[in-house]
PAKOLTI-427572 format. One line per field, with one value per residue (C-alpha): residue in three letters; y negated, x negated, z. Coordinates in pm, whole numbers, plus 32768, in hexadecimal, padded with zeros to 4 digits. Last residue first. Example, Ala and Ser with C-alpha at 12.3 -4.5 7.8 and 13.67 -1.06 7.14 Angstrom:
BEGIN
type SER | ALA
yy 806A | 81C2
xx 7AA9 | 7B32
zz 82CA | 830C
This chain:
BEGIN
type ALA | LYS | ASP | GLU | LYS | LYS | GLU | GLU | ASP | ASP | SER | ASP | GLU | LYS | THR | ALA | GLU | ASP | LYS | ILE | ASP | GLU | ALA | THR | GLU | SER | ALA | GLU | ALA | ALA | ALA | ASP | GLU | ALA | GLU | GLU | LYS | VAL | GLU | GLU | ALA | VAL | GLU | ALA | ALA | GLU | GLU | LYS | VAL | GLU | GLU | ALA | ALA | GLU | VAL | VAL | GLU | GLU | LYS | VAL | GLU | GLU | ALA | VAL | GLU | ALA | ALA | GLU | GLU | LYS | VAL | GLU | GLU | ALA | ALA | GLU | ALA | VAL | GLU | GLU | LYS | VAL | GLU | GLU | ILE | ALA | GLU | SER | ALA | ASP | ALA | ILE | GLN | GLU | ASN | ALA | ALA | GLU | GLN | VAL | ASP | GLU | ALA | VAL | ASP | ALA | ALA | ALA | GLU | SER | VAL | ASP | THR | ALA | THR | SER | GLU | ALA | THR | ALA | THR | PRO | ALA | ALA | ALA | THR | SER | ASP | SER | LYS | SER | ARG | ARG | GLY | ARG | ARG | THR | ARG | LYS | LYS | LYS | THR | SER | SER | GLU | LYS | THR | GLN | SER | TYR | GLY | GLU | ASN | TYR | ASP | VAL | LEU | GLU | ILE | ILE | CYS | MET | GLU | ALA | ASN | ASP | GLY | GLN | ARG | TYR | GLY | THR | ARG | LEU | ILE | ARG | THR | TYR | GLY | GLY | PRO | ARG | GLU | GLY | VAL | LYS | ALA | ALA | VAL | GLY | ASP | PHE | LEU | GLU | THR | ILE | ALA | ASP | LYS | ASP | GLN | LEU | TYR | SER | PHE | VAL | VAL | ARG | ARG | SER | HIS | THR | THR | ASN | ASP | LYS | SER | LYS | THR | ILE | LEU | PRO | GLU | ILE | TYR | THR | ARG | LEU | ALA | LYS | ALA | LYS | ALA | VAL | THR | THR | THR | ILE | ARG | LYS | ASN | GLU | ILE | LEU | SER | SER | ALA | MET | ASN | ALA | LEU | MET | ALA | LYS | ARG | HIS | ALA | THR | LYS | ARG | SER | LEU | HIS | ASN | VAL | LYS | LYS | GLY | HIS | ARG | MET
yy 89A4 | 8A62 | 8989 | 884C | 88BF | 890F | 87B7 | 8714 | 87D6 | 876E | 8601 | 861A | 86BC | 85A7 | 849D | 8546 | 8560 | 83F1 | 8391 | 8460 | 83BC | 8263 | 82B1 | 8328 | 81E7 | 8119 | 81DA | 81AD | 8037 | 8026 | 80EA | 8000 | 7ED1 | 7F67 | 7FB1 | 7E4B | 7DC5 | 7EAA | 7E33 | 7CC9 | 7D04 | 7DAE | 7C8A | 7B8F | 7C56 | 7C62 | 7AEA | 7AAE | 7B9B | 7AE9 | 7997 | 7A11 | 7A9E | 7951 | 7896 | 7986 | 7965 | 77EB | 77EF | 78DF | 77F9 | 76CB | 7784 | 77F1 | 768C | 7607 | 7713 | 76BE | 754E | 7599 | 7685 | 757A | 7474 | 755C | 75A9 | 7435 | 73F6 | 7518 | 7499 | 733B | 73BE | 7496 | 736B | 7296 | 73A7 | 73C9 | 7251 | 7254 | 7373 | 72C5 | 7184 | 7242 | 72FB | 71B5 | 7112 | 723A | 7231 | 70BB | 70E7 | 7201 | 7135 | 7006 | 70DA | 7175 | 701D | 6F9C | 70CC | 709B | 6F2B | 6F81 | 708C | 6FA6 | 6E8F | 6F7E | 6FFA | 6E97 | 6E35 | 6F6C | 6F2E | 6DC2 | 6E1C | 6F2C | 6E3E | 6D0F | 6D78 | 6DDF | 6CA8 | 6BC9 | 6C76 | 6C63 | 6AF6 | 6A8F | 6A46 | 6B01 | 6C4E | 6CD1 | 6E30 | 6EBD | 7034 | 70B3 | 7140 | 72AA | 732C | 71FE | 722B | 739F | 7362 | 724F | 733A | 7452 | 7364 | 72D6 | 7423 | 73AE | 732E | 7482 | 754C | 7697 | 77FE | 78BE | 79FF | 7B77 | 7C85 | 7DD0 | 7EC5 | 7FAC | 7FC1 | 7E86 | 7D6D | 7CE5 | 7B8C | 7A29 | 79A8 | 7841 | 7801 | 7694 | 760D | 74CF | 7500 | 7405 | 7294 | 7217 | 70BB | 712F | 723E | 71AD | 7117 | 7263 | 7324 | 725A | 71FC | 72E6 | 7415 | 73E8 | 73CA | 74F3 | 75C7 | 7574 | 75C6 | 771F | 77DC | 77BF | 77F1 | 7768 | 765B | 75DB | 75AB | 7511 | 741A | 73BD | 737E | 72AB | 71D2 | 71A4 | 71D0 | 7223 | 7364 | 7401 | 73F6 | 74A5 | 75AB | 75DF | 7617 | 7716 | 784A | 783C | 780E | 791F | 7A21 | 79BE | 79CB | 7B20 | 7BAE | 7B07 | 7B9B | 7AC0 | 79AE | 7878 | 7700 | 75C8 | 7659 | 75EF | 75F1 | 772D | 77E2 | 7781 | 77F8 | 7943 | 7977 | 792A | 7A0C | 7B2D | 7AFD | 7AF5 | 7C31 | 7CF0 | 7C92 | 7CF1 | 7E3C | 7E4C | 7ED2 | 7D6D | 7D3C | 7C77 | 7BBF | 7B90 | 7CFC | 7CE2 | 7E06 | 7E99 | 8000
xx 4D40 | 4E09 | 4D88 | 4DD7 | 4F3C | 4F6C | 4EED | 4FDD | 5102 | 50A7 | 5096 | 51EB | 527C | 51F1 | 5284 | 53D9 | 53C6 | 536A | 548A | 5580 | 5507 | 5522 | 5685 | 56E7 | 565E | 571D | 585E | 582F | 5802 | 5939 | 5A04 | 5991 | 59EC | 5B41 | 5B7C | 5B22 | 5C0B | 5D25 | 5CF2 | 5CF7 | 5E2F | 5ED7 | 5E7C | 5EFC | 603E | 606B | 6039 | 6132 | 622E | 620B | 6234 | 6365 | 63FB | 63C0 | 6463 | 6589 | 65B0 | 65A7 | 66AA | 6786 | 6772 | 67C8 | 68EC | 6969 | 6954 | 6A07 | 6B14 | 6B3E | 6B62 | 6C62 | 6D21 | 6D27 | 6D99 | 6EA9 | 6F1B | 6F2C | 6FF4 | 70DE | 710D | 7155 | 724E | 72F6 | 7311 | 73A2 | 749E | 7501 | 7530 | 7604 | 76D6 | 7707 | 7770 | 7860 | 78EF | 791B | 79C1 | 7AAD | 7B06 | 7B45 | 7C1E | 7CE3 | 7D17 | 7D83 | 7E76 | 7F03 | 7F35 | 7FDD | 80C2 | 811B | 8166 | 823A | 82F8 | 8331 | 83AE | 8496 | 8521 | 8550 | 8607 | 86E4 | 873A | 8787 | 886C | 8921 | 895A | 89D1 | 8B3F | 8B5D | 8AA5 | 8B8B | 8CC7 | 8C53 | 8BFA | 8A98 | 8988 | 8872 | 87C9 | 86CE | 865A | 84FD | 84DE | 843E | 82DF | 82C7 | 822F | 8149 | 80CE | 8090 | 7FD0 | 7F03 | 7EA4 | 7E40 | 7D69 | 7CC2 | 7C29 | 7B10 | 7BF7 | 7C99 | 7B5C | 7B85 | 7BEF | 7C35 | 7CFB | 7CF6 | 7DE5 | 7D2C | 7D9B | 7C71 | 7BF9 | 7C6E | 7C9A | 7DF6 | 7E7F | 7DF9 | 7E80 | 7E1E | 7DAD | 7D76 | 7C7E | 7C64 | 7DAB | 7D5C | 7D82 | 7D04 | 7C69 | 7AFD | 7B2A | 7A37 | 7945 | 7931 | 78FB | 77D0 | 76DC | 7742 | 77A0 | 7693 | 7580 | 7605 | 761C | 74B3 | 743F | 74E2 | 7510 | 768D | 770B | 75F0 | 75C8 | 7725 | 76C8 | 7578 | 7618 | 771E | 7611 | 7544 | 7670 | 774E | 78A4 | 7972 | 78A3 | 7962 | 7AA5 | 79EF | 7973 | 7AD4 | 7B46 | 7A38 | 7A96 | 7C14 | 7BFB | 7AF6 | 7BDE | 7CF5 | 7C04 | 7B81 | 7CE2 | 7D3C | 7C12 | 7AFE | 7ABB | 79FF | 7A3C | 797C | 7830 | 774F | 7853 | 78FC | 77AE | 774E | 78A0 | 787B | 7721 | 779E | 78CE | 77EE | 76FD | 781B | 78B8 | 776F | 7724 | 7882 | 789B | 795A | 7AA6 | 7B27 | 7B3E | 7C81 | 7CA7 | 7DF7 | 7E3F | 7F2B | 8004 | 7F98 | 8000
zz 5E4D | 5F49 | 6068 | 5FA6 | 5F66 | 60D9 | 6139 | 6044 | 60D3 | 6237 | 61D0 | 6130 | 626B | 6343 | 6264 | 6272 | 63EF | 6409 | 6324 | 63F1 | 6534 | 649B | 6422 | 657E | 6618 | 651C | 6566 | 66E1 | 66B1 | 65D6 | 66D7 | 67EF | 671C | 66CE | 6843 | 689C | 6793 | 6806 | 696F | 6902 | 6833 | 695E | 6A42 | 6943 | 691C | 6A9A | 6AB1 | 699A | 6A36 | 6B87 | 6AE3 | 6A26 | 6B69 | 6C1A | 6AFB | 6AFA | 6C77 | 6C5E | 6B49 | 6C0D | 6D3F | 6C6B | 6BCA | 6D22 | 6DA4 | 6C70 | 6C95 | 6E08 | 6DB3 | 6CA5 | 6D89 | 6E9A | 6DA3 | 6D21 | 6E86 | 6ED3 | 6D97 | 6DE8 | 6F4D | 6ECF | 6DD1 | 6EDB | 6FC5 | 6EAF | 6E5A | 6FC8 | 6FE2 | 6EA7 | 6F2F | 707E | 6FCE | 6EED | 701B | 70D7 | 6FAC | 6F85 | 70F7 | 70E3 | 6FAE | 704F | 718B | 70C1 | 6FF4 | 7132 | 71CD | 7090 | 7086 | 71F4 | 71B6 | 7086 | 7147 | 726F | 718B | 70D2 | 721C | 729B | 7159 | 7165 | 72D2 | 728D | 7168 | 722D | 7355 | 728B | 726F | 73DB | 744F | 7383 | 7408 | 7570 | 755C | 7549 | 763F | 7599 | 75B5 | 74C4 | 750C | 751C | 7534 | 7671 | 7666 | 76DE | 7599 | 757A | 76DF | 76B0 | 756D | 7611 | 772D | 763E | 7571 | 76A7 | 770B | 77F3 | 7907 | 793F | 7975 | 78C2 | 78F6 | 77B6 | 77D3 | 77A7 | 7821 | 7823 | 7714 | 775E | 75F5 | 7549 | 7641 | 7672 | 7624 | 7638 | 7785 | 77CD | 7934 | 799A | 7A97 | 7B66 | 7C1F | 7D2F | 7D89 | 7C35 | 7C48 | 7C4C | 7B48 | 7A46 | 7B43 | 7BFE | 7AB9 | 7A42 | 7B58 | 7C76 | 7BA2 | 7A96 | 7B9D | 7C62 | 7B24 | 7ACE | 7C2F | 7C3B | 7D84 | 7D5E | 7EC4 | 7F9B | 7E90 | 7EE1 | 8051 | 7FF8 | 7F09 | 800B | 8112 | 8021 | 7FD8 | 7EA7 | 7F48 | 7E12 | 7DF9 | 7F1B | 7E51 | 7D36 | 7E2C | 7EB1 | 7D47 | 7CF8 | 7DC3 | 7DB5 | 7C3D | 7C19 | 7CB7 | 7BC9 | 7AA1 | 7B0B | 7B11 | 79C6 | 7914 | 7889 | 7787 | 77F8 | 77F8 | 786A | 77EC | 790F | 7A24 | 79A1 | 7982 | 7AE5 | 7B66 | 7AAC | 7B42 | 7CA2 | 7C71 | 7C02 | 7D22 | 7E1E | 7D8C | 7D88 | 7EF1 | 7F66 | 7EAE | 7D69 | 7CE8 | 7CB4 | 7E30 | 7E0B | 7F54 | 8004 | 8054 | 817D | 8110 | 7FC4 | 8000
């Protein structure tokens, strides 16, 4: 039974639940709206609204108290400097839960929880839908007022429609101008980035070409030196071979001369 159960534990232990709510509160403060389940959104609403009320008193003590819950310096800064100023005149009810349907898979009911003062479009839509129709009343007789009532109502309705159409046209034009300006800025940024990238590529290509040129020159010098050394070695070997050939020729000549002298001696002895 659910008797006396005022806190939804969200199927989590105390430490896990507090950490989860603190993280969700920080995300809501920084992003102004988050998507979650309805159960978590209801638990988050009771968790964060007292902290927003505390942030209206911008003192060191209040900051320390809120920090003991959130443990996030960026969220504390945004809460006390931005959110507190935005909701300063609101006496409570800082958040709004908008149901978005059911999650595919576990069929959990989903919603968007947001800070009320940061969704001005929703507030203006509600105000325009609850706005009373203008009527023209004058001090006329009963018969005159009865006859003029349909005409006045038609005129007021036409005026409201024309004003609404003009407002919608202005909003559409402003949105279109903003989108065009954003697109032009994005194009300019892309062009600048492309130009910078091209310059960087050009510089890198020049550096690579210079390095390749230096390496080629060094390689050519090394090849030239090696060729000179090889030519010198070949020259020395050729000179050595020529000297050996001359020595061999001298030896052969001496042997031939010796043989001729021996033949002559033999001829003389026979004679």
